[in-house]
C-alpha positions as a printed NumPy array, in Angstrom:
array([[-20.213,  31.589,  -2.217],
       [-16.042,  30.318,  -2.554],
       [-14.685,  28.493,   0.972],
       [-11.768,  30.164,   2.206],
       [ -9.175,  27.468,   3.805],
       [ -8.581,  28.533,   7.811],
       [ -5.07 ,  29.171,   9.016],
       [ -3.921,  26.607,  11.366],
       [ -0.693,  27.784,  12.158],
       [ -0.89 ,  28.381,  15.345],
       [ -0.812,  24.664,  15.835],
       [  3.254,  24.277,  14.502],
       [  4.916,  23.452,  17.727],
       [  2.641,  21.206,  19.384],
       [  4.551,  18.434,  21.134],
       [  3.704,  15.273,  19.503],
       [  3.234,  16.823,  16.281],
       [  6.568,  17.619,  13.825],
       [  5.893,  20.993,  11.768],
       [  6.642,  18.951,   8.85 ],
       [  3.99 ,  16.438,   9.189],
       [  1.336,  19.242,  10.563],
       [  2.618,  21.677,   7.081],
       [  2.063,  18.802,   5.289],
       [ -1.252,  18.191,   6.582],
       [ -2.736,  21.491,   6.232],
       [ -1.281,  21.571,   2.582],
       [ -3.728,  18.338,   2.464],
       [ -6.769,  20.038,   3.979],
       [ -6.016,  23.14 ,   1.582],
       [ -6.668,  20.77 ,  -1.438],
       [ -9.974,  19.845,  -0.087],
       [-10.977,  23.679,  -0.202],
       [ -9.852,  24.079,  -3.537],
       [-11.827,  20.919,  -5.098],
       [-14.611,  21.929,  -3.123],
       [-15.024,  25.379,  -4.973],
       [-13.893,  23.755,  -8.323],
       [-16.743,  20.95 ,  -8.023],
       [-19.171,  23.236,  -6.786],
       [-18.42 ,  25.768,  -9.624],
       [-18.404,  23.18 , -12.063],
       [-21.691,  21.535, -10.752],
       [-23.431,  25.269, -11.005],
       [-22.482,  25.406, -14.587],
       [-23.651,  22.314, -15.661],
       [-27.434,  23.069, -13.796],
       [-26.973,  26.512, -15.973],
       [-26.219,  24.345, -19.011],
       [-29.407,  21.702, -18.385],
       [-26.891,  19.013, -18.029],
       [-28.508,  17.586, -14.516],
       [-29.456,  14.55 , -16.223],
       [-25.788,  13.782, -17.377],
       [-23.599,  10.912, -15.968],
       [-20.917,  13.659, -15.516],
       [-23.278,  15.472, -13.203],
       [-24.121,  12.894, -11.163],
       [-20.555,  11.539, -10.545],
       [-19.6  ,  15.427,  -9.414],
       [-22.238,  15.426,  -7.296],
       [-21.076,  12.069,  -5.559],
       [-17.419,  13.746,  -5.195],
       [-18.993,  16.701,  -4.026],
       [-19.414,  15.183,  -0.712],
       [-15.922,  13.809,  -0.827],
       [-14.568,  17.002,  -1.227],
       [-16.96 ,  18.754,   1.234],
       [-16.733,  16.448,   4.181],
       [-12.613,  16.11 ,   3.693],
       [-12.901,  19.575,   4.03 ],
       [-14.964,  20.043,   6.961],
       [-13.341,  17.114,   8.766],
       [ -9.895,  18.467,   8.837],
       [-11.568,  22.048,   9.971],
       [-13.339,  20.075,  13.083],
       [ -9.469,  18.31 ,  13.694],
       [ -7.557,  20.783,  13.621],
       [ -9.942,  23.116,  15.524],
       [-10.296,  20.999,  18.894],
       [ -6.566,  20.753,  18.585],
       [ -4.827,  23.276,  21.121],
       [ -0.795,  23.669,  21.533],
       [ -0.357,  22.002,  24.978],
       [ -3.992,  21.177,  25.349],
       [ -6.326,  22.029,  27.985],
       [ -7.938,  20.285,  30.719],
       [-11.883,  18.736,  31.158],
       [-13.846,  21.279,  33.562],
       [-14.839,  18.73 ,  36.112],
       [-18.759,  19.942,  36.198],
       [-18.577,  20.006,  32.063],
       [-21.761,  19.167,  29.945],
       [-18.84 ,  16.658,  28.145],
       [-18.135,  14.523,  31.543],
       [-21.575,  14.405,  32.752],
       [-22.899,  13.133,  29.589],
       [-19.91 ,  10.782,  28.999],
       [-20.342,   9.653,  32.479],
       [-23.916,   8.955,  31.954],
       [-23.064,   7.065,  28.085],
       [-19.844,   5.258,  29.169],
       [-20.133,   5.43 ,  33.229],
       [-16.64 ,   6.916,  33.568],
       [-13.835,   9.352,  31.609],
       [-11.448,   6.266,  31.559],
       [-14.496,   4.263,  29.781],
       [-15.075,   6.612,  26.891],
       [-11.515,   7.341,  26.299],
       [-10.492,   3.815,  25.869],
       [-13.463,   3.622,  23.592],
       [-12.602,   6.418,  21.605],
       [ -8.825,   5.539,  21.218],
       [ -9.94 ,   1.707,  20.725],
       [-12.418,   3.014,  17.571],
       [ -9.241,   5.3  ,  16.476],
       [ -6.627,   2.003,  16.675],
       [ -8.966,  -0.296,  14.475],
       [ -7.144,  -1.259,  11.353],
       [ -8.236,   1.081,   7.96 ],
       [ -7.645,   4.294,   7.321],
       [-10.682,   7.03 ,   8.315],
       [-11.753,   8.928,  11.029],
       [-12.916,   8.882,  14.791],
       [-15.699,  10.963,  15.651],
       [-17.437,  11.531,  19.24 ],
       [-20.964,  12.213,  17.804],
       [-23.976,  14.076,  19.906],
       [-27.2  ,  12.356,  18.775],
       [-29.083,  15.334,  18.891],
       [-32.603,  13.629,  19.164],
       [-31.475,  11.203,  22.11 ],
       [-29.282,  13.367,  23.817],
       [-26.37 ,  10.294,  24.029],
       [-22.72 ,  10.209,  22.679],
       [-21.398,   7.619,  20.356],
       [-17.657,   6.992,  19.501],
       [-18.036,   6.219,  15.696],
       [-15.72 ,   4.998,  13.054],
       [-16.015,   6.827,   9.609],
       [-14.034,   4.677,   6.699],
       [-14.39 ,   7.673,   3.696],
       [-15.424,  11.358,   4.221],
       [-18.251,  10.908,   2.654],
       [-20.041,   7.841,   4.139],
       [-21.273,   6.471,   7.435],
       [-22.077,   9.665,   9.06 ],
       [-24.71 ,   9.27 ,  11.745],
       [-27.65 ,  11.334,  10.461],
       [-29.199,  14.098,  12.376],
       [-25.606,  14.055,  14.832],
       [-23.337,  16.507,  15.707],
       [-19.116,  15.805,  15.567],
       [-18.162,  17.202,  19.005],
       [-14.672,  15.527,  18.4  ],
       [-13.218,  14.637,  15.613],
       [-10.165,  12.177,  15.753],
       [ -7.807,  11.945,  11.786],
       [ -6.434,   8.688,  11.563],
       [ -5.743,   8.488,   7.767],
       [ -1.893,   7.482,   7.698],
       [ -1.058,  11.05 ,   6.275],
       [ -1.93 ,  12.338,   9.805],
       [  1.07 ,  10.476,  11.844],
       [  2.739,   8.416,   9.208],
       [  5.704,  10.815,   9.224],
       [  6.207,  11.416,  12.86 ],
       [  4.926,   7.8  ,  14.207],
       [  5.227,   4.924,  11.144],
       [  3.108,   2.311,  12.384],
       [  2.794,   3.238,  15.757],
       [ -0.858,   4.37 ,  15.823],
       [ -1.498,   4.684,  19.585],
       [  1.225,   6.488,  20.124],
       [ -0.43 ,   9.178,  17.746],
       [ -3.506,   8.856,  19.319],
       [ -1.633,   9.175,  22.735],
       [ -0.256,  12.56 ,  21.547],
       [ -3.528,  13.659,  20.067],
       [ -4.918,  13.53 ,  23.505],
       [ -2.181,  15.496,  25.288],
       [ -3.222,  18.307,  22.297],
       [ -7.133,  18.563,  22.705],
       [ -8.645,  21.304,  23.25 ],
       [-11.465,  20.717,  25.721],
       [-12.493,  23.792,  25.68 ],
       [-13.776,  23.605,  21.936],
       [-15.259,  20.128,  22.911],
       [-17.4  ,  21.691,  25.366],
       [-18.477,  24.157,  23.082],
       [-19.565,  22.376,  20.076],
       [-21.108,  20.34 ,  22.812],
       [-23.245,  23.124,  24.557],
       [-24.288,  23.888,  20.747],
       [-25.863,  20.932,  19.88 ],
       [-29.435,  20.952,  19.467]])
């Protein structure tokens, strides 16, 4: 199976995100899709050639997680954005779970934005713990490490510099505010409803 890059051109013109920033970001995402396919093909060839015990196989296997997660996390990120954003439904499962876990939407938002503003590069992910039925705001430093096992990503924010430097310089908090104005809460609700 070959992975195909999803088109996110409908996000062009989103307030707070220049078309240059988004176009560059889409190109970076497409690189992850390309490299996911290349690494998968190389690993399949090594299996056929009986090279599974080699250091090259081990390193490519590790690299696959980096490329694949880079691809998928960008799809989650762009997928939970919408030009103009949307509103949170008052009776939504998301709002009810946020209130149960954080006492209020404001507390959850402070927590999520606080995680996103931490020093370093990475991702801020709102995870749903499918066993305990709880929500967690989590920092992921690298694509392929630190994910919460058995949890579903509900809302994903890219906080690598390429996501904001072009438009915001070092003003990460301003970028995060712009992101909040572009969140597609309907997608967030659908992801939460689909979580086990």
